[in-house]
C-alpha positions in Angstrom: 19.8 175.2 217.6 19.0 172.2 215.4 17.9 170.1 218.3 16.6 172.7 220.7 13.3 170.9 221.3 14.9 167.5 221.6 17.5 168.6 224.1 14.8 170.3 226.2 12.8 167.1 226.0 15.7 164.9 227.1 16.7 167.2 230.0 13.3 167.3 231.6 12.3 163.7 230.7 8.9 164.9 230.0 8.0 163.2 226.8 6.4 159.9 226.4 7.7 156.7 224.7 7.2 155.4 221.2 6.3 151.8 220.3 8.9 149.1 220.2 8.1 148.1 216.7 10.1 151.0 215.4 13.4 149.6 216.7 12.8 145.9 216.4 12.7 145.1 220.1 11.1 141.7 220.8 7.7 142.0 222.4 5.7 139.6 224.6 2.8 137.8 223.1 0.3 140.2 224.6 1.8 143.0 222.5 0.2 141.5 219.4 -3.1 143.1 220.4 -3.4 145.8 217.8 -5.4 148.9 218.9 -4.8 151.3 216.0 -3.4 151.1 212.5 -1.6 154.2 211.1 -1.1 153.9 207.4 -0.6 150.2 208.0 1.7 150.6 211.0 0.3 149.0 214.1 0.0 150.6 217.6 -0.4 147.8 220.1 -1.7 147.6 223.7 1.9 147.1 224.7 2.9 150.4 223.1 0.1 152.2 224.9 1.1 150.6 228.2 4.7 151.6 227.8 3.8 155.2 226.9 1.4 155.5 229.8 4.0 154.1 232.3 6.7 156.5 231.1 4.3 159.5 231.3 3.3 158.5 234.8 6.9 158.0 235.8 8.0 161.5 234.8 4.9 163.6 235.5 3.5 161.6 238.5 0.1 161.8 236.7 -1.8 159.0 235.0 -2.5 160.0 231.4 -5.8 159.2 229.7 -5.8 156.3 227.3 -7.0 158.5 224.4 -4.3 161.1 225.1 -1.6 158.3 224.9 -3.1 156.9 221.7 -3.1 160.4 220.0 0.6 160.9 221.0 1.5 157.6 219.5 -0.4 158.3 216.3 1.4 161.5 215.9 4.8 159.9 216.4 4.0 157.2 213.8 3.2 159.9 211.3 6.4 161.7 212.0 8.5 158.5 211.5 6.6 157.7 208.3 7.1 161.2 206.9 10.8 160.9 207.6 11.0 157.7 205.5 9.2 159.3 202.6 11.7 162.2 202.6 14.6 159.6 202.9 15.6 161.0 206.3 17.3 158.1 208.1 18.6 158.5 211.7 21.4 156.0 212.4 21.5 153.9 215.5 24.8 155.6 216.5 23.0 159.0 216.5 20.3 157.7 218.7 22.7 156.0 221.1 24.7 159.2 221.3 21.7 161.2 222.2 20.7 158.6 224.8 24.2 158.7 226.3 24.0 162.6 226.4 20.7 162.3 228.2 22.2 160.0 230.7 25.3 162.2 231.2 23.1 165.2 231.9 21.4 163.2 234.6 24.8 162.2 236.0 24.2 158.6 234.9 25.8 156.1 232.5 23.6 154.8 229.7 23.3 151.4 231.6 22.2 153.2 234.7 19.6 155.2 232.8 18.3 151.9 231.3 18.1 150.4 234.8 16.2 153.5 236.1 13.6 153.2 233.3 13.3 149.5 233.9 12.5 150.1 237.6 9.5 152.1 236.3 8.5 149.3 234.0 9.8 151.0 230.9 12.1 149.5 228.3 15.0 151.6 227.0 14.1 150.7 223.4 10.9 152.8 223.6 12.9 155.9 224.7 15.3 155.4 221.9 12.4 155.2 219.4 11.2 158.5 220.8 14.6 160.1 220.4 14.7 158.9 216.8 11.3 160.4 216.0 12.3 163.7 217.6 15.5 163.9 215.5 13.6 163.1 212.3 10.9 165.6 213.0 13.4 168.4 213.7 15.1 167.8 210.3 11.7 167.6 208.5 10.3 170.8 209.9 13.4 172.8 209.5 13.9 171.5 205.9 10.3 172.0 204.8 9.9 175.5 206.3 13.5 176.6 206.1 12.8 180.2 204.9 10.5 180.8 207.9 13.4 180.3 210.3 15.4 183.1 208.8 15.1 186.1 211.2 16.3 189.6 210.3 18.6 191.3 212.7 16.3 194.2 213.2 13.4 191.9 214.1 15.6 190.2 216.7 16.6 193.6 218.1 13.0 194.7 218.2 11.9 191.6 220.0 14.7 192.0 222.5 13.8 195.6 223.1 10.2 194.6 223.9 11.4 192.3 226.6 13.9 194.7 228.2 13.2 195.5 231.8 15.6 198.4 232.4 16.8 201.6 230.6 20.2 200.2 229.6 20.7 200.0 225.8 20.9 196.6 224.2 24.4 195.7 223.0 24.1 193.6 219.9 27.6 192.1 219.9 30.1 191.2 222.6 33.7 190.1 222.6 34.3 186.3 222.9 36.9 183.6 222.2 36.3 180.9 219.6 37.9 177.5 220.2 38.5 174.9 217.5 38.5 171.5 219.3 39.1 167.8 218.3 37.8 165.2 220.8 40.2 162.3 221.5 38.6 159.2 223.1 40.4 156.3 224.6 37.7 153.6 224.4 37.0 151.5 227.5 35.0 148.4 226.8 32.0 147.8 229.1 33.0 145.6 232.0 36.7 145.6 230.9 37.9 147.1 234.2 40.9 148.8 232.6 39.9 152.4 233.0 42.9 153.2 235.1 45.2 151.8 232.5 43.5 153.7 229.7 43.8 156.9 231.8 47.6 156.4 232.1 47.8 156.0 228.3 45.8 159.2 227.9 48.1 161.0 230.2 51.1 159.7 228.3 49.7 161.1 225.0 48.9 164.4 226.7 52.5 164.7 227.8 53.9 164.3 224.3 51.2 166.2 222.4 52.7 169.4 221.1 50.5 170.3 218.1 47.3 169.1 216.4 48.8 168.1 213.0 51.3 165.6 214.4 49.6 164.8 217.7 46.3 163.8 216.2 48.1 161.7 213.5 49.9 159.9 216.3 46.8 159.4 218.3 45.0 157.7 215.4 47.7 155.0 215.4 47.1 154.1 219.0 45.0 151.1 220.0 41.3 151.7 220.5 41.6 155.5 220.2 39.1 157.6 218.3 39.8 161.1 217.0 36.4 162.6 216.4 35.2 165.4 214.1 36.2 169.0 214.7 33.8 171.1 216.8 33.8 174.8 217.3 32.7 176.5 220.6 32.7 180.1 221.8 33.4 181.1 225.3 29.9 182.4 225.8 28.5 178.9 225.2 30.7 177.2 227.8 30.4 177.0 231.6 33.1 179.0 233.5 35.0 175.9 234.6 35.3 174.6 231.1 36.3 178.1 229.7 39.1 178.3 232.3 40.3 174.8 231.5 40.5 175.6 227.7 42.3 178.8 228.4 44.7 177.1 230.7 45.4 174.3 228.2 46.6 176.5 225.4 46.7 176.0 221.6 48.2 172.7 220.4 47.8 170.8 223.7 45.3 168.4 225.2 42.9 169.0 228.1 43.0 166.9 231.3 41.5 163.4 230.7 37.9 163.0 231.8 36.0 159.8 232.4 32.9 159.5 230.3 30.4 156.6 229.7 32.4 155.6 226.6 35.9 155.9 227.9 38.6 158.5 228.7 38.1 161.7 226.7 40.3 164.7 226.1 40.0 167.7 223.8 42.8 168.9 221.5 42.8 172.7 221.4 43.7 173.3 217.7 43.0 177.0 217.4 41.8 179.9 219.5 40.8 183.3 218.1 39.0 186.4 219.3 35.6 187.0 217.8 32.3 188.8 218.3 29.0 187.0 219.0 25.5 187.9 219.8 25.0 189.3 223.2 23.2 186.9 225.5 19.9 188.7 225.3 20.0 188.5 221.5 20.9 184.8 221.5 18.0 184.1 223.9 15.7 186.1 221.8 16.7 184.3 218.6 16.2 181.0 220.3 12.8 182.1 221.6 11.7 183.2 218.1 12.9 180.0 216.6 11.0 177.9 219.2 7.8 179.9 218.6 8.0 179.6 214.8 8.9 175.9 215.1 5.8 175.2 217.2 3.6 176.9 214.6 5.1 175.1 211.6 5.2 171.8 213.5 1.5 171.9 214.3 0.7 172.9 210.7 2.8 170.1 209.2 1.3 167.5 211.6 -2.2 168.5 210.8 -1.4 168.1 207.1 -0.1 164.6 207.8 -3.1 163.6 209.8 -5.5 164.8 207.1 -3.8 162.6 204.5 -3.4 159.6 206.8 -5.4 156.4 207.1 -6.0 155.9 210.8 -8.0 152.8 211.7 -9.1 152.2 215.3 -9.9 148.7 216.3 
């Protein structure tokens, strides 16, 4: 739930772009025309042009210049606040989110970059926006942490108020919890050796019998990354993926899949029965979080604006 707002933003492509100064992208000479200074951080005519183009690209509407400027001011304030609280988002985190966005659109990162370029938008501006969203999520959640703790009875009450039939609400349902370790056979861009890497992945899959020994062996292979453990419940997975994990079994690897970064498989290291929130309770919890986040986000942003030095030129 940490990145609920960010994920929604990426999926619908409905947010605007940030200025390129945040990620060091080289600008044309015309970009030096500073329009607004936000605590000493410039917003240029190039920033405004990029934001306007992206908004028009995804909404099919031309935004007003003042609207674009206000959005860019808010984003500058978020980034600056993150720096004050020592919240640094790495380039790899940003690139990973960008790749996830592309994957959900059934594109590679390069294809997404080309799609943006066709609309006159540089990829660096979108990555700056992603960075700002991640920072803001962390800031708001950290500053107002206690306000995001919901009592079970409040969640049940909220769910009851939205119920449309006479069936009682079940608070917990049976589910399966999977402990997974992603294994990636890296394929360099333009290398053209994806088929060879897939054969290597299949060979590892054939000899993989348990996570302890199998993962240790995988780490010794050339250009193979064993990533951090992730835990997923069956209720969070699409039916096809649930079926694949169940079919794979504990201590084995899933079928290799081609991703923008290479050939990926998942080691199923554990599987156990558990109980999780019923879907209606999960949806209600997420809705309560989103509502509370919106309130606290606006409150925090207003506080930042009151203390900011914003100079329009």
